[in-house]
TORKOL-4160 file (C-alpha; in steps of 0.2 Angstrom, whole numbers, padded with zeros to 4 digits, m for minus):
227
<pt num="1" X="0031" Y="m0139" Z="m0065"/>
<pt num="2" X="0035" Y="m0125" Z="m0077"/>
<pt num="3" X="0028" Y="m0112" Z="m0067"/>
<pt num="4" X="0039" Y="m0117" Z="m0052"/>
<pt num="5" X="0054" Y="m0117" Z="m0063"/>
<pt num="6" X="0051" Y="m0100" Z="m0070"/>
<pt num="7" X="0048" Y="m0093" Z="m0052"/>
<pt num="8" X="0065" Y="m0101" Z="m0047"/>
<pt num="9" X="0074" Y="m0093" Z="m0061"/>
<pt num="10" X="0066" Y="m0077" Z="m0058"/>
<pt num="11" X="0073" Y="m0077" Z="m0040"/>
<pt num="12" X="0090" Y="m0082" Z="m0047"/>
<pt num="13" X="0090" Y="m0068" Z="m0060"/>
<pt num="14" X="0083" Y="m0055" Z="m0048"/>
<pt num="15" X="0096" Y="m0059" Z="m0035"/>
<pt num="16" X="0110" Y="m0058" Z="m0047"/>
<pt num="17" X="0105" Y="m0041" Z="m0053"/>
<pt num="18" X="0103" Y="m0035" Z="m0035"/>
<pt num="19" X="0120" Y="m0041" Z="m0030"/>
<pt num="20" X="0128" Y="m0032" Z="m0045"/>
<pt num="21" X="0119" Y="m0016" Z="m0039"/>
<pt num="22" X="0123" Y="m0018" Z="m0020"/>
<pt num="23" X="0142" Y="m0014" Z="m0024"/>
<pt num="24" X="0136" Y="0003" Z="m0029"/>
<pt num="25" X="0126" Y="0006" Z="m0013"/>
<pt num="26" X="0135" Y="0013" Z="0003"/>
<pt num="27" X="0133" Y="0001" Z="0018"/>
<pt num="28" X="0123" Y="0014" Z="0028"/>
<pt num="29" X="0111" Y="0017" Z="0014"/>
<pt num="30" X="0109" Y="m0002" Z="0012"/>
<pt num="31" X="0104" Y="m0003" Z="0030"/>
<pt num="32" X="0092" Y="0011" Z="0028"/>
<pt num="33" X="0084" Y="0003" Z="0013"/>
<pt num="34" X="0083" Y="m0014" Z="0021"/>
<pt num="35" X="0073" Y="m0006" Z="0036"/>
<pt num="36" X="0061" Y="0002" Z="0023"/>
<pt num="37" X="0059" Y="m0015" Z="0015"/>
<pt num="38" X="0055" Y="m0022" Z="0032"/>
<pt num="39" X="0041" Y="m0008" Z="0035"/>
<pt num="40" X="0033" Y="m0013" Z="0017"/>
<pt num="41" X="0034" Y="m0031" Z="0022"/>
<pt num="42" X="0025" Y="m0027" Z="0038"/>
<pt num="43" X="0011" Y="m0018" Z="0028"/>
<pt num="44" X="0010" Y="m0033" Z="0016"/>
<pt num="45" X="0008" Y="m0044" Z="0031"/>
<pt num="46" X="m0005" Y="m0034" Z="0039"/>
<pt num="47" X="m0015" Y="m0033" Z="0023"/>
<pt num="48" X="m0015" Y="m0051" Z="0021"/>
<pt num="49" X="m0021" Y="m0055" Z="0039"/>
<pt num="50" X="m0037" Y="m0046" Z="0035"/>
<pt num="51" X="m0041" Y="m0062" Z="0024"/>
<pt num="52" X="m0045" Y="m0072" Z="0039"/>
<pt num="53" X="m0062" Y="m0073" Z="0048"/>
<pt num="54" X="m0060" Y="m0084" Z="0063"/>
<pt num="55" X="m0047" Y="m0078" Z="0076"/>
<pt num="56" X="m0048" Y="m0094" Z="0085"/>
<pt num="57" X="m0042" Y="m0104" Z="0070"/>
<pt num="58" X="m0027" Y="m0092" Z="0068"/>
<pt num="59" X="m0023" Y="m0093" Z="0086"/>
<pt num="60" X="m0023" Y="m0112" Z="0087"/>
<pt num="61" X="m0013" Y="m0113" Z="0071"/>
<pt num="62" X="0001" Y="m0103" Z="0077"/>
<pt num="63" X="0001" Y="m0112" Z="0094"/>
<pt num="64" X="0001" Y="m0130" Z="0085"/>
<pt num="65" X="0013" Y="m0124" Z="0072"/>
<pt num="66" X="0025" Y="m0117" Z="0085"/>
<pt num="67" X="0024" Y="m0134" Z="0095"/>
<pt num="68" X="0027" Y="m0144" Z="0079"/>
<pt num="69" X="0041" Y="m0133" Z="0071"/>
<pt num="70" X="0050" Y="m0132" Z="0088"/>
<pt num="71" X="0049" Y="m0150" Z="0090"/>
<pt num="72" X="0056" Y="m0154" Z="0074"/>
<pt num="73" X="0068" Y="m0140" Z="0076"/>
<pt num="74" X="0065" Y="m0132" Z="0058"/>
<pt num="75" X="0074" Y="m0116" Z="0062"/>
<pt num="76" X="0090" Y="m0126" Z="0068"/>
<pt num="77" X="0090" Y="m0136" Z="0052"/>
<pt num="78" X="0088" Y="m0121" Z="0041"/>
<pt num="79" X="0101" Y="m0111" Z="0051"/>
<pt num="80" X="0113" Y="m0126" Z="0049"/>
<pt num="81" X="0111" Y="m0125" Z="0030"/>
<pt num="82" X="0113" Y="m0106" Z="0031"/>
<pt num="83" X="0128" Y="m0107" Z="0042"/>
<pt num="84" X="0137" Y="m0118" Z="0029"/>
<pt num="85" X="0132" Y="m0106" Z="0016"/>
<pt num="86" X="0139" Y="m0092" Z="0027"/>
<pt num="87" X="0156" Y="m0101" Z="0030"/>
<pt num="88" X="0157" Y="m0105" Z="0011"/>
<pt num="89" X="0153" Y="m0089" Z="0003"/>
<pt num="90" X="0155" Y="m0075" Z="0015"/>
<pt num="91" X="0170" Y="m0063" Z="0012"/>
<pt num="92" X="0182" Y="m0055" Z="0025"/>
<pt num="93" X="0173" Y="m0039" Z="0031"/>
<pt num="94" X="0156" Y="m0043" Z="0024"/>
<pt num="95" X="0143" Y="m0037" Z="0037"/>
<pt num="96" X="0129" Y="m0044" Z="0028"/>
<pt num="97" X="0121" Y="m0060" Z="0036"/>
<pt num="98" X="0120" Y="m0074" Z="0022"/>
<pt num="99" X="0109" Y="m0084" Z="0035"/>
<pt num="100" X="0097" Y="m0069" Z="0038"/>
<pt num="101" X="0095" Y="m0066" Z="0020"/>
<pt num="102" X="0092" Y="m0084" Z="0016"/>
<pt num="103" X="0079" Y="m0087" Z="0029"/>
<pt num="104" X="0070" Y="m0070" Z="0026"/>
<pt num="105" X="0069" Y="m0073" Z="0008"/>
<pt num="106" X="0063" Y="m0091" Z="0009"/>
<pt num="107" X="0049" Y="m0086" Z="0020"/>
<pt num="108" X="0044" Y="m0071" Z="0009"/>
<pt num="109" X="0044" Y="m0080" Z="m0007"/>
<pt num="110" X="0036" Y="m0096" Z="m0001"/>
<pt num="111" X="0021" Y="m0091" Z="0010"/>
<pt num="112" X="0005" Y="m0082" Z="0005"/>
<pt num="113" X="m0010" Y="m0086" Z="m0006"/>
<pt num="114" X="m0001" Y="m0084" Z="m0022"/>
<pt num="115" X="0011" Y="m0098" Z="m0018"/>
<pt num="116" X="m0003" Y="m0110" Z="m0012"/>
<pt num="117" X="m0016" Y="m0106" Z="m0025"/>
<pt num="118" X="m0004" Y="m0104" Z="m0039"/>
<pt num="119" X="0005" Y="m0121" Z="m0035"/>
<pt num="120" X="m0012" Y="m0130" Z="m0034"/>
<pt num="121" X="m0018" Y="m0123" Z="m0050"/>
<pt num="122" X="m0002" Y="m0128" Z="m0059"/>
<pt num="123" X="m0003" Y="m0146" Z="m0051"/>
<pt num="124" X="m0022" Y="m0149" Z="m0054"/>
<pt num="125" X="m0026" Y="m0141" Z="m0071"/>
<pt num="126" X="m0009" Y="m0135" Z="m0078"/>
<pt num="127" X="m0013" Y="m0117" Z="m0076"/>
<pt num="128" X="0003" Y="m0108" Z="m0072"/>
<pt num="129" X="m0004" Y="m0090" Z="m0074"/>
<pt num="130" X="m0003" Y="m0086" Z="m0055"/>
<pt num="131" X="0014" Y="m0093" Z="m0053"/>
<pt num="132" X="0020" Y="m0082" Z="m0068"/>
<pt num="133" X="0013" Y="m0067" Z="m0060"/>
<pt num="134" X="0021" Y="m0072" Z="m0044"/>
<pt num="135" X="0038" Y="m0074" Z="m0053"/>
<pt num="136" X="0037" Y="m0056" Z="m0059"/>
<pt num="137" X="0034" Y="m0050" Z="m0041"/>
<pt num="138" X="0047" Y="m0061" Z="m0034"/>
<pt num="139" X="0059" Y="m0055" Z="m0047"/>
<pt num="140" X="0057" Y="m0037" Z="m0042"/>
<pt num="141" X="0058" Y="m0042" Z="m0023"/>
<pt num="142" X="0073" Y="m0052" Z="m0025"/>
<pt num="143" X="0082" Y="m0037" Z="m0034"/>
<pt num="144" X="0078" Y="m0026" Z="m0019"/>
<pt num="145" X="0081" Y="m0040" Z="m0006"/>
<pt num="146" X="0098" Y="m0045" Z="m0013"/>
<pt num="147" X="0104" Y="m0028" Z="m0015"/>
<pt num="148" X="0101" Y="m0025" Z="0004"/>
<pt num="149" X="0104" Y="m0042" Z="0012"/>
<pt num="150" X="0117" Y="m0050" Z="0001"/>
<pt num="151" X="0120" Y="m0067" Z="m0007"/>
<pt num="152" X="0109" Y="m0077" Z="0005"/>
<pt num="153" X="0093" Y="m0071" Z="m0005"/>
<pt num="154" X="0100" Y="m0080" Z="m0020"/>
<pt num="155" X="0101" Y="m0097" Z="m0012"/>
<pt num="156" X="0083" Y="m0095" Z="m0007"/>
<pt num="157" X="0079" Y="m0100" Z="m0025"/>
<pt num="158" X="0082" Y="m0118" Z="m0020"/>
<pt num="159" X="0069" Y="m0117" Z="m0006"/>
<pt num="160" X="0056" Y="m0110" Z="m0019"/>
<pt num="161" X="0059" Y="m0125" Z="m0030"/>
<pt num="162" X="0057" Y="m0138" Z="m0016"/>
<pt num="163" X="0043" Y="m0130" Z="m0007"/>
<pt num="164" X="0032" Y="m0125" Z="m0022"/>
<pt num="165" X="0037" Y="m0140" Z="m0032"/>
<pt num="166" X="0031" Y="m0150" Z="m0017"/>
<pt num="167" X="0014" Y="m0142" Z="m0017"/>
<pt num="168" X="0012" Y="m0145" Z="m0036"/>
<pt num="169" X="0016" Y="m0163" Z="m0035"/>
<pt num="170" X="0004" Y="m0165" Z="m0020"/>
<pt num="171" X="m0010" Y="m0155" Z="m0027"/>
<pt num="172" X="m0021" Y="m0170" Z="m0032"/>
<pt num="173" X="m0020" Y="m0176" Z="m0014"/>
<pt num="174" X="m0023" Y="m0160" Z="m0004"/>
<pt num="175" X="m0035" Y="m0151" Z="m0016"/>
<pt num="176" X="m0051" Y="m0159" Z="m0009"/>
<pt num="177" X="m0047" Y="m0151" Z="0008"/>
<pt num="178" X="m0043" Y="m0134" Z="0002"/>
<pt num="179" X="m0060" Y="m0124" Z="0001"/>
<pt num="180" X="m0060" Y="m0105" Z="m0001"/>
<pt num="181" X="m0062" Y="m0104" Z="0018"/>
<pt num="182" X="m0046" Y="m0115" Z="0022"/>
<pt num="183" X="m0036" Y="m0105" Z="0009"/>
<pt num="184" X="m0041" Y="m0089" Z="0017"/>
<pt num="185" X="m0036" Y="m0094" Z="0035"/>
<pt num="186" X="m0019" Y="m0101" Z="0028"/>
<pt num="187" X="m0016" Y="m0085" Z="0020"/>
<pt num="188" X="m0020" Y="m0076" Z="0036"/>
<pt num="189" X="m0007" Y="m0087" Z="0046"/>
<pt num="190" X="0006" Y="m0085" Z="0033"/>
<pt num="191" X="0003" Y="m0066" Z="0033"/>
<pt num="192" X="0007" Y="m0066" Z="0052"/>
<pt num="193" X="0024" Y="m0073" Z="0048"/>
<pt num="194" X="0026" Y="m0060" Z="0034"/>
<pt num="195" X="0023" Y="m0047" Z="0047"/>
<pt num="196" X="0036" Y="m0056" Z="0058"/>
<pt num="197" X="0048" Y="m0055" Z="0043"/>
<pt num="198" X="0045" Y="m0036" Z="0043"/>
<pt num="199" X="0048" Y="m0035" Z="0062"/>
<pt num="200" X="0065" Y="m0045" Z="0060"/>
<pt num="201" X="0070" Y="m0034" Z="0045"/>
<pt num="202" X="0068" Y="m0017" Z="0054"/>
<pt num="203" X="0077" Y="m0024" Z="0069"/>
<pt num="204" X="0062" Y="m0023" Z="0081"/>
<pt num="205" X="0065" Y="m0041" Z="0086"/>
<pt num="206" X="0073" Y="m0057" Z="0081"/>
<pt num="207" X="0059" Y="m0070" Z="0079"/>
<pt num="208" X="0062" Y="m0088" Z="0074"/>
<pt num="209" X="0049" Y="m0088" Z="0061"/>
<pt num="210" X="0054" Y="m0105" Z="0052"/>
<pt num="211" X="0048" Y="m0114" Z="0068"/>
<pt num="212" X="0031" Y="m0107" Z="0064"/>
<pt num="213" X="0031" Y="m0113" Z="0046"/>
<pt num="214" X="0019" Y="m0128" Z="0050"/>
<pt num="215" X="0006" Y="m0117" Z="0056"/>
<pt num="216" X="0002" Y="m0112" Z="0038"/>
<pt num="217" X="m0005" Y="m0129" Z="0035"/>
<pt num="218" X="m0014" Y="m0132" Z="0052"/>
<pt num="219" X="m0030" Y="m0124" Z="0046"/>
<pt num="220" X="m0033" Y="m0138" Z="0034"/>
<pt num="221" X="m0036" Y="m0150" Z="0049"/>
<pt num="222" X="m0044" Y="m0139" Z="0062"/>
<pt num="223" X="m0056" Y="m0129" Z="0051"/>
<pt num="224" X="m0067" Y="m0145" Z="0050"/>
<pt num="225" X="m0071" Y="m0141" Z="0068"/>
<pt num="226" X="m0071" Y="m0122" Z="0068"/>
<pt num="227" X="m0079" Y="m0119" Z="0051"/>
C-alpha cells in the first residue's frame, strides 16, 4: 500500500501548493487557465482512446456502465459528499465549485492504465514503481488543478486512497482476468471519460461522468465473448 499512500500524499501536497498560488491568480485568468487544462485533458483522453482495438467492446462497456452507474446513482452519491464539502468549506463570494473540482479530480487521478496496472503491480508483487511515477504526475496535475478549481481537488486525495487501495487489496482475485487486451480496453473506456472531463472543464457540456465509472470494469467480463 506504500505506493497508494505516496500517491495520496502527492495529491495533498500538490493541492496545498496550488491553493497557495491560486490567491495570486486573478479570477478571469484562473478561468482561462482552467479551460486550457480542459483542452489538455481532452488531448490525454483522445490519446488513450487509441489503445483500444474493439469498438464494440467500448460501446457495450459504456452502455452497460451507464446503466449500472445510473441505477446505483453514483453521481448523486458523490455529489452529496461534494455538496457537504461545499457547505462546510466554501467562503462567501467564492465562485469556484468545490463539487466540480472534487469530482473532476477524482476521475482524472483514478482512471487510466497507470492506476490499474500500477495498483495491480503493487498488490501482486509489491512493485510500486508505476505508482511512484503516477504520484509525480498527479503532484504536478494537482497543483494546476487546485490553483484553477479550488479546494475540491484537495479532497479528491481521499478518493485516490480508497479507489487505488481497493484495487491493490483485490489484486490477487482480479489479476487472472486482466490480460493485456483487457487492460487496453479498460484504458480506452477510461480515456473516453477523461475526454468527458475535458469537455466539462472547457464548458462545452456538463456530463455526469461518475455514472459512467462502472464502464471501466465492464471489459473484464465481456471481452471473453468479443476477444
